[in-house]
N, C-alpha and C positions, 0 to 999 in steps of 0.2 A: 301621064307618067309624073309630071313633077307633084302633080298632088297626092298620088300614091308613095313616091319616095317621101315627100312630107309629114304623112301618114306614118312610116317606118322610124324615122326619125323620133318620131314623138313618143313611139310607143316603146323601143329599144332602151331606154333609160330606166321607164317604169320596170320594163320584163325583168332586167337585171336588179332592178332591187326587190322584187318579187321574188327571185330564183335565190338571192341573198339572205331574204327574211327565212325561205323555207329551209335552206340549206344550214340556218343556225340551231334549227330543233331536230333535224336529219340526225345529228351525230350524238344526242344526249343517252344517257343511261337508261334503261330499260326501265319504268315506272316512274321515270322524271320529267318532269317540266321546266322550262325556262323563266324561272322568275324576271317579270319584266315592269316593278314596282309596286308603290303602297299607294294607298287613296284615302286619304283621312277626311272624315264628314262630319263637323263641330255643329254642333246644336245647344245651344244657352237661353235663358229668359231676358237677361239683361246684355246681350250682345248688340252690337251694332254690326250693319253690314260691314264695314270699315275692320272694325275689330275683328270679327267674326275671320277676315281674310287674311288676315296678319297671322291670327292664333293658328291658323288651318297650316299655313306656310311653316310657322314654326315647330307645329307638332311634327309633319310631314319630314324637316328637314332629319329629326332625331331617329326616324325607324332604318333600321338596319336588316339586312345589308343592302347597299346600293346595288340597281340593275345595271347593267353592262352599260358603259355609255354609247351614245348614238352621234353620228355626224353626217347631218344632211337627211336626216329620220332610218339612217341605217347603221345598224352595230357595225362598225366596219373592223374594230379591233377583234371582236368576236370569229366574224366571218375569216381574216387572217387565222385566228388559232385555229378553228377548223379547217380550213384547205391546208394548212402544215403537214395535217397528218401524225403520225407519231412518228419523227425523226430519230435515228439512229442516236445522234449526237448532238449535243444542246449547243456544241461549237459550230455545226456544219450550217448550210444556207437556213434550211429549213429549220431546223435549232432556235436559231435567232430571231427567225421568223415568227415562230410561234410564241416564243419566252419575252421576246422585246419589245417586239410589234405588235404581238395578238394579247388577247385578254381571254382568260378560262370562261365559261360560261358559269353566271350565277345560277343555280338551283333553287328549286322549293323547298327542297329538306335542308338548307341553308336558314331560313327563315325562320325566327324563334318569336312566335306570337304572343306569347304569354309574357316573357322577358320585352319584347317591345311595349305590350300593354303597361307595365308595371315601369318602363320608363316612361312613357306619357304620362300617367297619373301621380306620377311623383315629380313631373314638371310642374304639371297643373297645380299641385298642392303647394308647391315653391311658389305659385305667382297667385296664391288666395281662392283657388277655387277649391275648398276644400271639403266638399262632397261631388266632386267629380267621379265620373266611371268612365271605364272604356271596355268596349267589347271588339273583336277580332274574330275575320274569320277569311277565306282564301275563296276562289275562283279559278277552272282550271278549264280552258278551251282550248283544244289544238295544240296540245303541249306548250301551252303558253298559261301562266300563272299570275295573277294580280294578288294583294292580300288589302283587305277592307277593314279601317278602323273605325268605329261609330262613336262617337265621345259627347257625352254629356256633363257640361261643364257644372252646372247649376251655378247660383250665384257667388258672383266673386266677393270676397269680403274686402273690406277697406278699413283704413285708420280711423280710429275715434281719438284716442287721449296718448301723447307719448309723453313720458315723464322720467327726469333722471333721479332717482332713488337711490342716494350717495349720502354718506357719512361726512362730517363736518374735517377728516385730515386735508392736508394740502392739495395732494394727489386728487382728490374728488372734488375738491375746488377747483382747480383747473381745469380737468373736466367739465364741471358746471359750467364754466366760460365760452364752451362752445356749444351749451343748448342751444341758442337762437339760431345757428346756423346748420342744425340738423339738416341731413335729408328725410328722416321720416317725418313726413307732413299727413297732417289729418285731413282727410277724406281721399288720402291716395293709397290706391290697392297695396295689399298686403305683397310683399316679394322678398323671398328671402335674397337674392344676389343683393336687393338695395340695404338690407340687412347687413349683409360683410362688409359692402362699402361704406358702410357709415361707422362701423367698429374701423377699418382701416382710416379713415378720414379722423377719426379721435385720436387715435396712434399717430398719425402723421403732426397733429396739433403738441401731442404731446412730446414727439421726438424733437420737436423746435422750439421745446420751451425746458428741454434739460435730463427728461426723462427717458435715457439712454436704452434702459434695461427693460422697457416696458414692451410688451408687443401685444397685438391684438387679442390673442387669446387670453388675455387678461379681463378681457370685458365679457358681461352677459347682458344678451338683450331677449328678455322672457316676453314669449306675447300669449296671453289670454281672450281665447275665442268665445269666453261662455257668456259674453256679457248680452247677448242676442243683438237680433236685427242685422246680422252678418256684416257685424263690426268685431273691431279687436283694439285691446289696449297693450299699450309694450310701454315695458320698463326697463331702461337702463341701469345697470347696475353693477359693479365690480364680483368679482369670483373670489372666493375665498379660498384663503390660503396662497394668495401671491408673495412670491418673494419680499423680504425689506429691500434688497437691492432695485427694485421696478416701482417703490414707492418713492425714489429719492430723487431732486434736481441735483445735475452734477454739472461741476465748473469745471472749467482746464487749467491746468497746472504747469506741466513743461509741456513744450512743443519741440519735437526732437528731429533733423531732419538728416538720414544716411543718404549721401550723396553717390556711392560706389558700391551696391550692392548685390551680392551674386544670388541667384535664384535658387542654388544649389546649397546655401550657406544658410545655416539657422537665423533665426532672427536676433540680432544682438542688439542689448539695451544698455550695456554695461560701459558703452563709451559714451559719456557723457561729458567731454571735456572739447567739445565745438566751440565755434566762436558766437556767441551770443551777438542778435540782430535783432532790435525792434521786436523782442519779446520769443524768439525763437533760434533755437540754438541748430548752426551746422556744422556736421560732424565731416568735414573734407580733409581727411590725412594730406590727400596729395595735391592740397590747392587748385582744384578744378576749376572751382566754379566761387566767383561773386558772391558774396551771400546776399546781394540785393536783387541778385533773381529774382528767387523767391518771395519777395515782397509782394507782387501783384497777386501771388496765387494764394498766400497764407491767409485763409479767412478766420482763423483761430488766433486770439491774443490769451496768455496767460491770465486767469479770473475770470475768461467769458465763461457764458454760460452755454453747453453741447448745444448744439444747432445741427439738426441733420441736414439741412439745405447748405450752411456751411461746410459741412462734412463732405459732400458729394461737389460744391465747386471748390473746393479746394483740388479735389484728384483730377478733375475736369481741368482746370488751371495747366495742371501741372504736364496734365500726357498734352494737352493742345501745345504745347510749349515747341513740339517737335525736337527736343534735348535730349528724352527719356525715354526706351523703347518697352521698358513694365513699370509701373508704379505700384508699391503695396502699403497700406495703409492698416494701423492697428491702435486701438485703444486700449489702454490698462486699467484698471482701478487703482489706486493712489494705496498701498497697505499699510497699515496703520495710522490713518491718517482721520483728525477727529473731526473732517468734513469730507460730504461727498466730491470727491474729486477722481477726473482723469488724466493719465498722459497719453501724451497721441504720438505715436510713432510713425514716420514715412521712410519708407524704403525706396530707393530709386536706383534703377538700373541704366546707364546712358548709353544710347547709339554710340557705336564707333565712331571716333573724331573725324574721320579723314575716309573718302569713300569714292570709288569710280563707278560710273555707271553709262551701259551703252544701249541705244534704243534704234531698233532700225524698224521702218514701217515703210509700204507701197501704196502707192494712189494710183489710180483709174478715172481718168475726167469724161465726160461726154464729150470733149470734143477732141477725141481719140489721142489724148496723149498720156502716158504710162510711164509712172516711174516710181524713184526709192530715194530715202532720206535718212541717213544716219546722224546720231547727235550721240557725242562723249561729253559725260559731265563728271566734273571734280566737285566734291564737296567738303567742306572743311565747316563741319558742327562745333558749336561752342570757342568760336573763330576770337573772342576778346575776352574768354570766360563770365559771360554774362547772357549765353544761350543765341549767339548770332548764327546765321548760317551764310556761308560764302560759298557761292557757286559759281564755276565758271563752264561755260560752256560753246562748245566747236561742231558746228553742224555742215553738213554739204550733201549736195542731193542734186538730181537730175530729172527729167520729164522728156520721155523720147515720143514721138511722132512713130506711131504703127499701123496708122492708115494710109496706103497708097493712093486712094480714091480721094483725100482732101488734102491740100497743099499744108503744110504747118511748118512750125519751127521748134527746134528741141533749144530747153529751158534748162539752166544750170545756176545753179544756189549755193555760195557759201556764207556763212555766218560765225560770229565768234560774240558772246555776249557774258558779263561782267554781272553777278546781281547779290547784294547783302541786306538780308531780313536782320529786324531786332523785334524779338518778343517785347514791344513794348510801343508806345506811342512815344514818339520822337518830334517835339514841336519846341522850338526856342521860347522862352520866357513862359511856358505854360506845363503843367502838369494835369495830365487828364486818365481816365481809366474806363472799362467798360464795369457793367455789373454781373453778365452774363458768365456764361462756363466756358467761354472763348476770349481766349487772351489777344488782344489787337497785335497789328503787326506794322513796322513801319518798313517800307521797302525801297532800296536804290538798285539802280538798273542804269546800266549804258552796254550799249552795244553797236556793232557793224555787220551789215549785210552787204553781199552783192550780188546781183543778179544780171545774168546773162541772157540774152535771146538771141541763139546762135541766127550768125549772118544779119542781125536787125541792130541792137545796141545794148549795152552794158550800164546799169545803173549802180550808184554807190548810196548807199542810206547808214546815215549816222542816227542815232537814239540815246534819248536818257531820260530817266524819269524818277521822278521821286514822290512818294505818299502812303499813304495809309489803309491797311484794310481792316475790318472789325466784323463783328457777329453780335447781332442783339442777342439770336439764339439760333438754335438749330436749322430753322426755317429762313432767315433773314439774313443777309451779307450786305455792307456796304464797301465800296472801295473808292478812293479820293486821291487822285494826284494833282496837287496844284502845280505841280512843274511837270509838263510834258512835251518834247522837244525833239521834234524829227527833221531832218534835213537831208532831201532828195537830191543827185545832182548828178545828170548824165556823165558817164564818163569816155564812151564811144558810140556812135550813129552810124552806120554803115551808110552807103551810099543807094543800095538796093532799098533802106527804110526809109532814108529821104524822096525817093520815086514814090512810093507808096503815100508821105504826105502830100505830095504834088496831085494825086489823084483821089485822098481823103484828109485834108488837111486836119480833120479830128482826130488824127493818130498821132498828133505832133504834141497832146497833152499828155500823153502815156511819158514822153521825155523832158518833160519841161521841170524846170527847177523849182522843189518844193521845199519853203520853210516854215514849218508848223512849230507856232512858240505859244500852249496853249494849258489847259488841262481838262480833266476830265472827272465824270463821277458816275458810279454806277451801284445799282441796286437791285439786288435778286431776293425773290422770293418763291422757295419752293416748298410744296408741302406732301410730295413726294420723296425726298431725299431719303427717308429710313423705311420707304414699302417698298412691296415688290414690283416688277416691271410692268403689269398690268391692273395696278391700282387706280383708284378715283382720285383725283389731286389737281392742282391749280398751279402754275410755272409762269411768274413775270420776271423779265431784267428789262430793266430800263435803264438807258446812256444819254448823259449829255453832255457833250464833246465840244470846247470852245476853243477858238485860239484867236488870238492878236489883239484881243480887248484893250488890253491892259497897256499893250506895246503901245497900240493906236493913241491912248490919250497921251503916252511921253513923247513919242517919237512922230506921231501923228499920221497920215494917210495919204495914199496918192488921190485919193477922191478930193481931199481938202489942200490939193497941191504941192501936197510936200512927198518927200521921198518914201516915207513908209519902209525905209529897212532897218535893220538891226546887224550891227560887223558886217554893213556894204551888202547885205543878202535883201531881198524881198520878201517881208513875211506875209503870209495867208490871213485873211478875218475871214471867221466864219462861226455860226452860232449852229451845231447839229444834234439833232437829238433823234433816237431810236427808242421803239418799245417791241419788244416779242413776249405776246400772250398765248398761253397754251392753256388746254382743258382736257384732260384725260377721263373717261367713263369707262370703268371697269361694266363689261358686259356679260362676263363668264370667267370662271375660274382660271382660265387660260386665255382670255381675248380683252379685248376692249376698242376703243374708238378716242382717237385723239386728233386735236385740232387745232391750230398753231394762227394765229394772226400776227404781222407786221407791220407796223406803221414808221416809216422812218421820214424825216423832212430837214431841210438844211434853209439857213439863210446866210448865203456870201453876201459881205459887203466890204468896202471899204478897198481894199488892194486887190479884193478877190472878185470874178464876175460869176465863178462856180466852186464847187470844191474842189480841194488838192485832189488829183489822182489820187493817191490812195488813201483818202477818204469817202471816194465815194461810192454811191449803191450799187449792186450788179445783180440781175436777176435770170433764174437758168441754171441748169447743174445737178448735181448729184443729189445736194441738201435745200433743192431752193424747187425751182418750177420743172419737174424730170423729164418733159414732154419736148424741151428746148433743150440746147449745148449750152453750155456754160459761157454765162457774160453773152449771151446770143437774144437775148428780150429787151425790145424798145433802143433808146426810150421813145414812149410814148408810140405814134404808127410809123416813126422812122424805120426803113429796113435798110441794112448796106446792100445797093445794089452791085457795086462795085464786086464784091466778094472777095478782099484781099490776101485771105488768109489767115485773118488776126483777129477774129471774133471778140471784139472787148469793147463792149458797150458799157458805158456808165451814165450814172444821174444823180440828181440832187435828192429827188425825192421818190420813196418807194413805198410801194403798198403790195403785201404778199400775202394769200388765205390757203391753207394747206386742211385735207380732211383725209383720214386713213382710218381704214378699220384693219385690224391684227387679231389673229387669232391661229394657235398652234394646230399643227394637224398632225406631227409623231414627232416622237421621239426629241430630237432637239432642232425639228425642222418648223419654220413657221412661215405662214402667209399673210399678204396683206393685198390690197384693194383700196386705191386713193388716186384724188384728185385735188390737182393742184391750179392756182388762178394767181397772176400779178403781172406787175409791169413794174418799168422804173421812169420818171421823167426828169427835166432839164427845170430850173425856177425860172431862169430867163430864155428868152428866146437865142437860138441858133439856125442863122441861115443856112450853114452847112447841114443840117438835121432838121428837115422841114417838117413836123408835127410832132418833136420832142418836148415841146414845152407843156408844164401840167395846166390843166384849164378846168372846168367847171364838169366838162363833159369826158374826165377820167374813165369812168366806170363803162364807158364804151369800148376803153383802149386797152382791155386786159387780157393777157393769154392765156388758155386754159387749156390743160393737160390731164391725161387719166393714163392708167395702168396697173399693173399688178406686180407683185416681188414678191422674192423668197429670201428668208433669214434662217443662218445656220447660228445658232444658241450655243456656242463651245465656251459657256461659262466666263472664261477671261475675258472675249469680247465675243460682238455678235456681226457676223459677216452677211453683208446687202447684196443683193442683186434684184434690178427692178428694170423694169420695161415699160415705157409709155410711150404714148402718141400723142399729137395735138388735135384738140377740140377745137380751138377758136384761135387765129392767126390775126394779130392786132394789127399788121402791117397791109391786107387787104383792105378793098374799098368798103367802106362802110354798106352794110348789108349781106356781104359777100364773106364777112369773116368767120362765122360759124363754116365748119369745114366736117361735121358729123358724116354726114350725106354721101362725102367723099372716102369716106374709111374702106378700105378694099385688102382684107389681111391677103387674100389667095394671091393679089396682085404684086410681084414681086419689085416693081420697080416705085410702086406705094410704098414698100416696105424699107425700102432703100431711102427715100426721102420723107421718110416721117419715121421711123420707128428708131427709140434712143434707149439706148442699154446703159444702164448706170451702175458700177458696182463700188461698193464703199464699205466702211468698218461704223459700225453704230447704226441706231436709227436716225433718220433725217432730220428729226424732233423730237 
């Protein structure tokens, strides 16, 4: 009987797929066939196997229409469209199912063989196959049709000679300077796309050398394919009848900046009585801005040769100041001038000077705490009339235990933070600037936080920092805080928590005084910052955090028999580093494979035997190893057998690996399957936590979990629900840590002890 049941379970999915496949042709109009796709067969005398494969793929992508999409080998959307029938209303359930979830059949009658053949021939000709031919035919079987395109490429023509045949004018001589960097190379295949790129390359060079009115259409690249031996000669020339303005190199005369421009107003160039500052005029009747605000943004000076890079750089820098909502730029030829000159005008629309913003968010943690947080921010832009941003934020929140099966404690938070940001480097005795499109920022911050764990303890935290943030380009960002101070002090500790400490003395670390007197540096590199969610790319974030090193040199530390104190408080001493490396591989139009590796390490020294509690690493939770509860993994093979109800394990060293397959299922719903692994360790031996120290056998102590998830992409945010279970528990005896064989989804007790639900906002990485 068991064997028969197994056979039935194996057959029914195949039966469903077969019936669904049949139903997709059942509803077709009479004398019609379902178009299932095209096959392109390529042959050519000089085609290598690799080149033939690539060309076949390129040509196949050009055929139209595309057949109905498949999911797991089944045309699911077409099947939904068919079973929805003919609803009376598009707004009814069946109507929405048919028109939004479903997809109408792609019919053979919609396939235009002649047009597709012409498109393929044109593509081949543009890539040097001047003698190519394409024939097409269709095959129909069981009301399903395919198209076959047979391509004979002939020999691909290659470039023999490239000549810049130009006159002796100043424009022609400037173009001739680019000849050595030409993209058209002897021996390379003829390619129309490369010819277009070559024209744009020359135009870009001319734009960077003052030829403001030149454009690529003024260039002509002629091809001679009659020289024989499947080769072509190419000639770069100027078209006849180019306007005189396109032949002249322009310089900048006046730079005018209008600081309070209204979008619905006409461009005003009559007010030329602004404040002259270092070569540019600032028209600011209300005296809202100090002229030096624009010093780092303005790349043009009077008598400079026009340069498109400087043109774009000036615009980008003004926008990235964060002061102006809209920026408009215009160049105008100076009338009646004996020279080729341009006046440049910048029209700037400021943001409202003062604003209030409120944010509210909800959280759900894997330790059965749910809560919300509200933050109200008051902003004052252009505080001191030079682009400064003053921001004061008050916040409050709570996390409430919702599971009666697990003992826990509610958490309440209050915070107040003030920050002041300057759109420039503020460094005593030095003057620095960056060369990119992004304006550097100097940031000052001071804040206070209070955390209350109901029935346990209350902590006060004071923090302040001073530092700089700047970008090399769109993908690379630096943040350096030479001053980063954090002072944490327990305000109230309950007798209940003191009793817990007697049972587990390591809990005392959460309420110890912490005085961090250090500096931090972070570097971020993200190639996907301007790409869609499923694009291929790399992300890296590296952080170096140090405390007490300079103070130790000045005041000494406890390891040297000195007090190790500043203002009567013992300061922490450590060096901490963390690297977060991610690689994303696009596997389809709406699918990707995401991977992450986190390596974190620290070296506590002097006054410190371990990292301060607020600086330690942890593992487990919504964005970490999702098969284990928040802060409930490690350190090492240690396991809290007392189960005090405060799972809060931290460490000095961290290793984590994550891999996740993401794919769009339908509409706004996306699915995922993932595996997470990792752990934390202590740098020094801890008698109260046996097995917690980092050793050479660390790889044997990794926790591993797996799971699946659903994500709702509602444009402004992604709501994520992941369900996971452990595959490996590091605290079990060596040889028994893999628990895959114990997985029993049908067992309620197993599900209760192993299934972890994670609700989050955004991707985990």
